[in-house]
Structure formats: C-alpha cells, structure tokens
MIFI-171628 format. One line per field, with one value per residue (C-alpha): x negated, y, z negated; residue number from 1. Coordinates in nm, 3 decimals. Each point is the difference from the previous one (the first is absolute). Layout:
% MIFI-171628
xx (X  ...)
yy (Y  ...)
zz (Z  ...)
seq (NUM  ...)
% end
This chain:
% MIFI-171628
xx (6.453  0.095  0.202  -0.273  -0.181  0.222  0.051  -0.373  -0.032  0.279  -0.183  -0.312  0.184  0.163  -0.319  -0.181  0.250  0.033  -0.105  -0.233  -0.188  -0.010  -0.129  -0.325  -0.085  0.024  -0.220  -0.215  -0.078  -0.003  -0.288  -0.146  0.001  -0.132  -0.274  -0.121  0.016  -0.231  -0.252  0.000  -0.089  -0.226  -0.215  0.051  -0.108  -0.311  -0.088  0.071  -0.259  -0.247  0.006  -0.005  -0.290  -0.248  0.112  -0.075  -0.366  -0.012  0.150  0.252  0.217  0.004  -0.157  0.003  -0.238  -0.298  0.064  -0.350  0.021  -0.026  -0.374  -0.087  -0.031  -0.311  -0.139  0.200  -0.164  0.334  0.144  -0.211  0.230  -0.120  0.198  0.282  0.368  0.201  0.329  0.008  0.303  0.021  0.329  0.020  -0.038  -0.209  -0.298  -0.297  -0.296  -0.360  0.002  -0.332  -0.186  0.098  -0.103  -0.369  -0.049  0.091  0.299  0.090  -0.249  0.113  -0.315  -0.237  -0.152  -0.221  -0.356  -0.029  -0.174  -0.108  0.056  -0.165  0.130  -0.190  -0.333  0.074  -0.105  0.176  -0.142  -0.101  -0.012  0.300  0.133  -0.139  0.149  0.359  -0.022  -0.126  0.280  0.242  -0.175  0.126  0.326  0.048  -0.207  0.042  -0.232  -0.250  -0.334  -0.054  -0.267  -0.296  0.002  0.280  0.096  0.101  0.229  0.151  0.020  0.150  0.254  0.123  -0.048  0.193  -0.270  -0.258  0.263  0.150  -0.330  -0.046  0.337  -0.029  -0.268  0.179  0.303  -0.084  0.367  0.208  0.361  0.214  0.281  0.323  0.338  -0.049  0.353  0.158  0.261  -0.044  -0.370  0.006  0.118  -0.386  -0.102  -0.373  -0.136  -0.191  -0.181  -0.081  -0.157  -0.273  -0.157  -0.036  -0.155  -0.191  -0.156  -0.109  -0.145  -0.213  -0.070  -0.123  -0.218  -0.158  -0.105  -0.111  -0.200  -0.124  -0.128  -0.155  0.259  0.050  0.176  0.261  0.025  0.061  0.268  0.211  -0.072  0.115  0.344  0.031  -0.002  0.276  0.236  -0.074  0.101  0.346  0.094  -0.085  0.259  0.254  0.304  -0.033  -0.168  -0.070  -0.171  -0.170  -0.087  -0.098  -0.246  -0.154  -0.041  -0.159  -0.280  -0.025  -0.046  -0.223  -0.239  -0.126  -0.148  -0.120  -0.157  -0.164  -0.183  -0.152  -0.078  -0.179  -0.118  0.125  0.114  -0.236  0.024  0.247  0.242  -0.017  0.020  0.314  0.139  -0.030  0.181  0.299  0.014  -0.005  0.365  0.152  0.201  0.183  0.122  0.136  0.173  0.202  0.169  0.143  0.066  0.155  0.213  0.130  0.099  0.194  0.201  0.018  0.137  0.244  0.129  0.035  0.234  0.209  0.040  0.092  0.214  0.254  -0.088  0.165  -0.196  0.108  -0.143  -0.323  0.012  0.020  -0.263  -0.285  0.081  0.145  -0.343  0.035  0.379  0.033  -0.209  0.214  0.009  0.181  0.329  -0.031  0.062  0.377  0.067  0.144  -0.275  0.080  -0.193  -0.203  -0.176  -0.169  -0.114  -0.144  -0.228  -0.099  -0.092  -0.161  -0.207  -0.067  -0.162  -0.160  -0.176  -0.056  -0.169  -0.215  -0.159  -0.170  -0.220  -0.242  -0.118  -0.145  -0.143  -0.162  -0.038  0.039  0.211  0.140  0.054  0.174  0.269  0.053  0.010  0.255  0.222  -0.061  0.115  0.331  0.092  -0.002  0.190  0.242  -0.023  0.050  0.331  0.318  0.123  -0.316  0.209  0.325  0.145  -0.160  -0.363  0.003  -0.155  -0.262  -0.086  -0.084  -0.177  -0.196  -0.177  -0.180  -0.151  -0.244  -0.375  0.060  -0.197  -0.286  0.014  -0.051  -0.243  -0.253  0.082  -0.132  -0.302  -0.099  -0.033  -0.150  -0.317  0.006  -0.081  -0.241  -0.145  -0.042  -0.226  -0.204  -0.047  -0.122  -0.219  -0.193  0.014  -0.215  -0.224  -0.005  0.156  0.288  0.005  -0.025  0.316  0.283  -0.057  -0.271  0.266  0.163  0.034  -0.263  0.183  0.314  0.179  0.106  0.035  0.356  0.072  0.138  0.409  0.067  -0.210  -0.102  -0.342  -0.256  -0.052  -0.261  -0.316  -0.289  -0.271  -0.110  -0.390  0.036  0.084  0.397  0.227  0.299  0.296  0.332  0.287  0.139  0.332  0.339  -0.138  -0.183  -0.286  -0.340  -0.062  -0.343  0.110  0.121  0.307  0.245  0.167  0.333  0.011  0.271  -0.162  -0.377  -0.080  0.256  -0.166  0.283  0.032  0.084  -0.278  -0.329  -0.225  0.067  -0.301  -0.156  -0.097  -0.412  0.066  -0.051)
yy (-0.517  -0.108  0.320  0.210  -0.159  0.028  0.336  0.066  -0.167  0.167  0.334  -0.117  -0.081  0.379  0.115  -0.140  0.067  0.380  0.339  0.018  -0.293  0.027  0.344  -0.110  -0.299  0.260  0.195  -0.260  -0.084  0.394  -0.010  -0.271  0.112  0.315  -0.134  -0.239  0.325  0.177  -0.269  -0.012  0.399  -0.001  -0.318  0.136  0.301  -0.111  -0.223  0.238  0.245  -0.295  -0.083  0.373  0.112  -0.275  -0.036  0.329  -0.077  -0.241  -0.338  -0.217  -0.317  -0.100  -0.409  -0.025  0.264  -0.221  -0.316  -0.076  0.063  -0.316  -0.109  -0.204  -0.377  -0.042  0.274  -0.134  -0.281  -0.037  -0.080  -0.342  -0.295  -0.118  0.350  -0.102  -0.060  -0.257  -0.100  -0.205  -0.126  -0.045  -0.039  0.374  0.079  0.021  0.224  0.051  -0.089  -0.070  -0.378  0.018  0.262  -0.254  -0.319  0.197  0.148  -0.393  0.105  -0.336  -0.134  0.171  -0.158  0.210  0.324  0.235  0.011  0.402  0.258  0.106  0.363  0.241  0.321  -0.137  -0.127  -0.299  -0.248  -0.352  -0.252  -0.189  -0.330  -0.030  0.150  -0.289  -0.280  0.171  -0.010  -0.355  -0.097  0.165  -0.209  -0.355  0.142  0.059  -0.272  -0.273  -0.284  0.219  0.022  0.398  0.189  0.122  0.322  0.235  0.185  -0.276  -0.152  0.372  -0.021  -0.328  0.117  0.253  -0.064  0.301  0.246  -0.035  0.099  0.217  0.237  -0.018  0.107  0.235  0.188  0.081  0.148  0.327  0.067  -0.174  0.075  -0.287  -0.028  -0.004  0.120  0.344  0.134  -0.254  0.186  0.083  -0.009  -0.193  -0.356  0.014  -0.331  0.121  -0.389  0.070  0.285  -0.120  -0.322  0.194  0.044  -0.351  -0.022  0.266  -0.199  -0.291  0.280  0.124  -0.329  -0.131  0.325  -0.086  -0.308  0.104  0.267  -0.307  -0.165  0.315  0.035  0.399  0.023  -0.247  0.125  0.348  -0.086  -0.142  0.353  0.152  -0.220  0.050  0.409  -0.038  -0.205  0.275  0.277  -0.269  0.045  0.362  0.087  -0.184  0.233  -0.102  0.041  -0.351  -0.044  0.318  -0.240  -0.296  0.233  0.090  -0.374  -0.112  0.306  -0.140  -0.357  0.094  0.198  -0.315  -0.111  0.358  0.006  -0.316  0.075  0.339  -0.194  -0.260  0.233  -0.185  0.288  0.104  0.392  -0.039  -0.201  0.258  0.274  -0.166  -0.091  0.379  0.095  -0.244  0.129  0.333  0.033  -0.141  0.257  -0.141  0.373  0.032  -0.378  0.096  0.289  -0.197  -0.281  0.240  0.181  -0.342  -0.059  0.305  -0.051  -0.404  0.125  0.186  -0.285  -0.241  0.230  0.104  -0.417  -0.050  0.272  -0.135  -0.388  -0.247  -0.261  -0.297  0.251  0.039  -0.363  -0.055  0.261  -0.097  -0.322  -0.183  0.044  0.427  0.010  -0.199  0.272  0.123  0.391  -0.149  -0.030  0.417  -0.068  -0.071  0.300  0.295  0.266  0.370  0.002  0.326  -0.212  -0.201  0.325  0.103  -0.289  0.056  0.348  -0.132  -0.249  0.195  0.339  -0.273  -0.123  0.309  0.159  -0.345  0.136  0.287  -0.207  -0.050  0.175  -0.187  0.255  0.173  -0.303  0.050  -0.213  0.168  -0.139  0.232  0.042  -0.364  0.020  0.276  -0.190  -0.282  0.164  0.137  -0.359  -0.103  0.282  -0.051  -0.385  0.148  0.201  -0.167  -0.030  -0.166  -0.293  0.152  -0.065  0.311  -0.075  -0.347  -0.084  0.282  -0.107  -0.401  0.111  0.279  -0.246  -0.258  0.312  0.058  0.015  -0.001  0.312  -0.145  -0.356  0.222  0.224  -0.316  -0.120  0.289  0.021  -0.319  0.090  0.282  -0.170  -0.262  0.240  0.123  -0.324  -0.082  0.291  -0.045  -0.359  0.138  0.264  -0.321  -0.174  0.298  0.080  -0.291  0.200  0.191  0.330  0.262  0.171  -0.010  0.291  -0.226  -0.242  0.296  0.025  -0.301  -0.249  0.104  0.341  0.147  -0.067  -0.096  0.219  -0.106  0.008  0.001  0.399  0.072  -0.008  -0.245  -0.357  -0.062  -0.180  -0.090  -0.176  -0.229  -0.092  -0.371  0.149  -0.108  0.313  0.127  0.102  0.118  0.251  0.189  -0.218  0.071  0.217  0.179  0.014  -0.089  -0.262  -0.082  -0.281  -0.205  -0.271  -0.064  -0.321  -0.074  -0.054  -0.267  -0.132  0.064  -0.124  0.259  0.331  0.245  0.243  0.295  0.049  -0.011  0.062  -0.214  -0.167  -0.195  -0.282  -0.128  -0.362  -0.211)
zz (-3.620  0.349  0.050  -0.101  0.280  0.247  -0.040  -0.025  0.361  0.113  -0.139  0.146  0.355  0.034  -0.073  0.247  0.279  -0.131  0.157  -0.285  0.051  0.382  -0.044  -0.242  0.260  0.253  -0.236  -0.005  0.349  0.090  -0.292  0.143  0.402  -0.127  -0.204  0.295  0.240  -0.257  0.008  0.335  0.044  -0.226  0.110  0.375  -0.041  -0.211  0.279  0.250  -0.193  -0.058  0.368  0.167  -0.257  0.117  0.355  0.026  -0.139  0.303  -0.173  0.182  -0.136  0.292  -0.116  0.437  0.015  -0.234  0.241  0.174  0.361  0.190  0.119  0.343  -0.042  0.106  -0.216  -0.344  -0.247  -0.152  0.361  -0.038  -0.020  -0.322  -0.094  0.083  -0.198  0.048  -0.195  -0.256  -0.215  -0.340  -0.260  -0.065  0.382  0.316  -0.030  0.269  -0.101  0.150  -0.022  0.229  -0.198  -0.315  0.184  0.060  -0.318  -0.172  -0.202  0.056  -0.209  -0.353  -0.178  0.187  -0.117  0.068  -0.180  -0.190  0.144  -0.310  -0.074  0.208  -0.148  -0.336  0.194  0.023  0.260  0.065  -0.157  0.298  -0.136  -0.132  0.342  0.182  -0.245  -0.004  0.421  -0.021  -0.210  0.247  0.286  -0.177  -0.033  0.387  0.068  -0.205  0.045  0.215  -0.131  0.032  0.203  -0.226  0.147  -0.221  0.338  0.181  -0.260  -0.045  0.388  0.015  -0.257  0.181  0.402  0.081  -0.116  0.318  0.264  -0.218  -0.020  0.318  0.148  -0.280  0.156  0.335  -0.202  -0.171  -0.159  -0.281  0.021  -0.174  0.215  -0.279  0.025  -0.133  0.103  -0.214  -0.239  -0.264  -0.038  -0.323  0.205  0.166  -0.046  -0.153  -0.061  0.364  -0.103  -0.316  0.171  0.091  -0.325  0.064  0.311  -0.049  -0.300  0.221  0.222  -0.234  -0.159  0.315  0.030  -0.293  0.088  0.333  -0.173  -0.223  0.303  0.138  0.266  -0.033  0.314  -0.063  -0.343  0.170  0.235  -0.322  -0.141  0.330  -0.022  -0.305  0.075  0.268  -0.203  -0.279  0.282  0.114  -0.386  -0.029  0.272  -0.138  -0.153  -0.376  -0.284  -0.025  0.327  -0.161  -0.240  0.183  0.177  -0.325  -0.103  0.346  -0.050  -0.339  0.153  0.277  -0.175  -0.215  0.343  0.132  -0.385  -0.024  0.325  -0.113  -0.326  0.178  0.256  0.278  0.236  0.266  0.111  0.339  -0.251  -0.325  0.251  0.138  -0.351  -0.044  0.337  -0.100  -0.409  0.141  0.166  -0.316  -0.217  -0.286  -0.082  0.369  -0.052  -0.335  0.093  0.307  -0.274  -0.193  0.296  0.137  -0.379  0.019  0.326  -0.115  -0.374  0.208  0.206  -0.261  -0.205  0.286  0.061  -0.357  -0.022  0.255  -0.102  -0.212  -0.202  0.252  0.308  -0.215  0.024  0.323  0.092  -0.283  -0.094  -0.325  -0.199  0.022  -0.023  -0.286  -0.251  -0.226  0.101  0.331  -0.180  0.005  0.361  -0.039  -0.189  0.186  -0.101  0.142  0.289  -0.187  -0.228  0.322  0.126  -0.355  0.029  0.321  -0.114  -0.303  0.160  0.367  -0.235  -0.212  0.302  0.171  -0.275  -0.041  0.369  -0.207  -0.176  0.327  0.252  0.279  0.207  -0.305  -0.078  -0.370  -0.277  -0.285  -0.361  -0.150  0.251  -0.048  -0.376  -0.010  0.280  -0.235  -0.355  0.228  0.056  -0.365  -0.112  0.242  -0.098  -0.386  0.082  -0.108  0.355  0.196  0.040  0.089  0.313  0.164  -0.113  -0.078  0.387  -0.084  -0.315  0.098  0.325  -0.161  -0.216  0.203  0.154  -0.285  0.097  0.358  0.095  -0.239  0.208  0.316  -0.112  -0.132  0.324  0.187  -0.264  0.109  0.391  -0.078  -0.192  0.217  0.295  -0.238  -0.075  0.332  0.064  -0.278  0.090  0.371  -0.131  -0.263  0.389  0.139  -0.360  -0.200  -0.288  -0.043  0.024  -0.272  0.044  0.226  0.237  0.159  0.178  0.214  0.259  0.140  -0.246  -0.023  0.191  -0.288  -0.361  -0.164  -0.267  -0.349  0.042  -0.363  -0.019  0.330  -0.082  0.124  -0.137  -0.294  0.092  -0.171  0.102  -0.263  -0.155  0.118  0.336  0.025  -0.067  -0.163  0.197  -0.091  -0.010  -0.321  0.018  -0.095  -0.302  0.180  -0.213  0.048  -0.206  0.094  0.238  -0.324  0.113  -0.313  0.015  -0.155  -0.379  0.056  0.281  -0.016  0.339  0.196  0.063  -0.151  0.265  -0.235  -0.174  0.093  0.389  0.251  0.146  0.258  -0.199  0.023  0.020  -0.282)
seq (1  2  3  4  5  6  7  8  9  10  11  12  13  14  15  16  17  18  19  20  21  22  23  24  25  26  27  28  29  30  31  32  33  34  35  36  37  38  39  40  41  42  43  44  45  46  47  48  49  50  51  52  53  54  55  56  57  58  59  60  61  62  63  64  65  66  67  68  69  70  71  72  73  74  75  76  77  78  79  80  81  82  83  84  85  86  87  88  89  90  91  92  93  94  95  96  97  98  99  100  101  102  103  104  105  106  107  108  109  110  111  112  113  114  115  116  117  118  119  120  121  122  123  124  125  126  127  128  129  130  131  132  133  134  135  136  137  138  139  140  141  142  143  144  145  146  147  148  149  150  151  152  153  154  155  156  157  158  159  160  161  162  163  164  165  166  167  168  169  170  171  172  173  174  175  176  177  178  179  180  181  182  183  184  185  186  187  188  189  190  191  192  193  194  195  196  197  198  199  200  201  202  203  204  205  206  207  208  209  210  211  212  213  214  215  216  217  218  219  220  221  222  223  224  225  226  227  228  229  230  231  232  233  234  235  236  237  238  239  240  241  242  243  244  245  246  247  248  249  250  251  252  253  254  255  256  257  258  259  260  261  262  263  264  265  266  267  268  269  270  271  272  273  274  275  276  277  278  279  280  281  282  283  284  285  286  287  288  289  290  291  292  293  294  295  296  297  298  299  300  301  302  303  304  305  306  307  308  309  310  311  312  313  314  315  316  317  318  319  320  321  322  323  324  325  326  327  328  329  330  331  332  333  334  335  336  337  338  339  340  341  342  343  344  345  346  347  348  349  350  351  352  353  354  355  356  357  358  359  360  361  362  363  364  365  366  367  368  369  370  371  372  373  374  375  376  377  378  379  380  381  382  383  384  385  386  387  388  389  390  391  392  393  394  395  396  397  398  399  400  401  402  403  404  405  406  407  408  409  410  411  412  413  414  415  416  417  418  419  420  421  422  423  424  425  426  427  428  429  430  431  432  433  434  435  436  437  438  439  440  441  442  443  444  445  446  447  448  449  450  451  452  453  454  455  456  457  458  459  460  461  462  463  464  465  466  467  468  469  470  471  472  473  474  475  476  477  478  479  480  481  482  483  484  485  486  487  488  489  490  491  492  493  494  495  496  497  498  499  500  501  502  503  504  505  506  507  508)
% end
C-alpha cells in the first residue's frame, strides 16, 4: 500500500511539473483574461451607448451640475445660526449635526410630542381640545413646577422661544439654500439627517400657525406658512430624491394650516391673494425631473466609487452601519469592470426613461407611461439574472422608486386645488356665496385657472345645494368618478390614490 501511494504521488508530482499541466494552467488563465476582456468590452460598450443616447437628448451625468448655486447669506434663511452644523463625536465616528436647531426644537425632551394636525386631505380638522391638552402637557414637561399660562399660544411660544425671532428674520430673507457639502464624494456619503430635520421644523411652524388662526391672528399664521414655503424651496433645490420627498412632506404639513384657515374662513382677501401667489410658482413636476436627473448623476458617481472601493473603503466613507450590510461583501470580489458599467447603463436608462412620465412645460402626468416602466422593472426582477452582479445594483435600487411619480403628482394636484380654493374663498368674501362655475374666478380672483395635470382638462367643480363646493381631479386612473374618494381596504382611514378622484375635501 505504501509503495502504491508513493508511486501515485510521484506520478502526480511529475504531472504538475509537466508541460501538459503548464499548458492547462496557461489555457485557464488565458480563458479568464479573455472572459474579463470580453465582459469589460461589453459593459463599456453598453454604458457608452446609454451615455451617448441621453447626452444627445440634453441629459447630463455630471453630479456637480445639479448642486444648487450659493446665495448671499443676508438673503438666505438657511444661513441663520440656528441651521449651523457642528461636529459631534459618537462611538462610531464624528458627524456634523445642527445642534442649535435640535435644541430649539426641544429634541432633548424625548417625551414631548406634537399634537395631531388632523388629516386635512380627508377634511379632518385638528381637535383643538386635544391640541391644547397636549401643549399644556408639553409645557409642564419643559417647565416643571411652573403654573402654565392660560393662553395656549403663549404656552407654545414659551416651549419654542426661537419662533418669534426666527419668523421676524424670515421676512427679511427671501431665499433658502441649505449650506451642506454637496461636493462630497460619493454622493451616497452625504448626511441627509439635516435635510429630514426640516420636517419637524415644518411641523412646529404649522402647529404655531393653527394656534395663531384659532387666536384670530391670521397675520402671524401667514408668516408661519411663508416660512414653511421657504423651507420647501430649500428642499426642492437639493440634488436628491430625498430632498424632493422632504419638500412633498413640507407641502402636506403646511397644507394643514392653509386648509384650516380656509375651513374657518380666517383669511382676508389680501392674505388669500398672497397665499395663491406663493403657491403659483410651485412646480412639483419640474422638481420631479430635477430629482430624477440628480439620481442619475448621483447613482453613476456612487457606482464609480463602489467599482474601485473595498469594503474597508466603504466603512471609512459611509460608516460602519452601511459597510456591515451583507451586500458590501461583494465589493471585495474582483468583478469585471464591465459589470459595473452594465449596472450604470441599466440604472441610468431606467431613471432617464422615468423623466417621460411627466411634462412640466405642458403640466401633464402620464400614468400609463409610469405603469409601463413599472412592468418593465417587474419583468427585469423576475429574470434569472436579476440579482447577478451585472444587474444587482439596478434591481436593488429600482424597487424603492415605485409610486414616486404618483407622489409628485398628488402634491401638484394639492397645490393646484389650494390655489383654486383660495380664489373661491376670495369670491365668497366678495359675493357672500361660492360661484356657480370656475369660469367666474378668472381673472378677477386668479389670473389663470390651472388645468388638471392628470388629463389636461379643467378641474371638476360643482356648487352643492348646501352652499359648499366640490372640487376634484380625475386622479391616477384618469377617470371621472364623480368626486368619489376611495379609501384603502387594509387601512380604511388612508386614501387609496390609485382609485377614485383626488378631491379637495369639504371640512367635516
């Protein structure tokens, strides 16, 4: 047996040192090199074709072109000291945070919770009794052992003392550009926490506005709403989809105060005209395209970084929590560069095609185009190679973009309907009743009526026998359902925006 193993080992040794084995090794190496060369060539060709196609249509893949231009500090609301970010050390690193803003918003009190604003899209106004109770509880938390003033607005101002000076300075600063480091590479390493903080600031302003309205101080409420619109403009200029979604959130929050004033008939004619003029330039369809274009350029830059990075590099740039995700293990594998190019090609092509779902100039949205793209993504995700290295980044990134076009469309419809509602209220103030048709509004109460972005036709309007009105868009299904609002079956209190009409609500 020993002689057998000795001879076998000798034969194996001679084989591994033979020209035959050397030729085999060289052949395998040549095949691997050929495979890499072929995959790199295919990927580079696909990326070059995609880039050339869209650049010929005027698109840019340079992320720096989407960075908002700086504005003078004396005109910039976001240049106030309250927005300044300072380095804060944690166990997992040092991060820039808006310490002054967090303190002003009372984030150091974990038990403080803002009262519900109601659900104005469904016509639900805030419950002011509960509103006052929550604020009184918050006051007791902040000022333990102190007897609260009877006036709820005074309590709120005491809890958030920055508001008085903040609103006063806001009137002198017409612009808002958040002073973040937009040049940081890759774009994925940007800290978006500061941007999302504006949601809470917007909520505080809207709560303050509603309290002001119920204290018959509509001028103060209007200043809150104006400031919120400035924050919205800062979010929409951010070169990211997150910025656009924050802007939509601010619009929904700000809409609560605007709607409450309309429902309570608190606004006078001058204020209504000013509100309509503030709403008029808001164009969420153009903002949608800016967000998509920014995502194209940002995704390309991110993939360029990942292509040449190791997991350790990701940990340094994006932090431990990001680098610990399972997929980052793939970064230590020497994939062909062509696979990265294929991912860039697929991602850029998809995002650029998403631009066709809206037409900002014509003010139109095309749900069928959006649905076709969604089906294409579903088909791509169902293929055998959906999670293969040359597709995985596209597959993982495309899924969260479902219904994004619809969210922007909803926001724009709310803007349009709010403008018309302001004009209707101006007409009511002048004539004592709402008009029989929208034609009576222009040009006396609104320069020009916006059309329904879902079909290009006028918004639907009816004067009800009880003196209230019905105003609605045909919605995502592009069908006139007679002003019917459909609610989700799984959550009956939430509107199903895929079905029914998008109705400006009558207050409950």
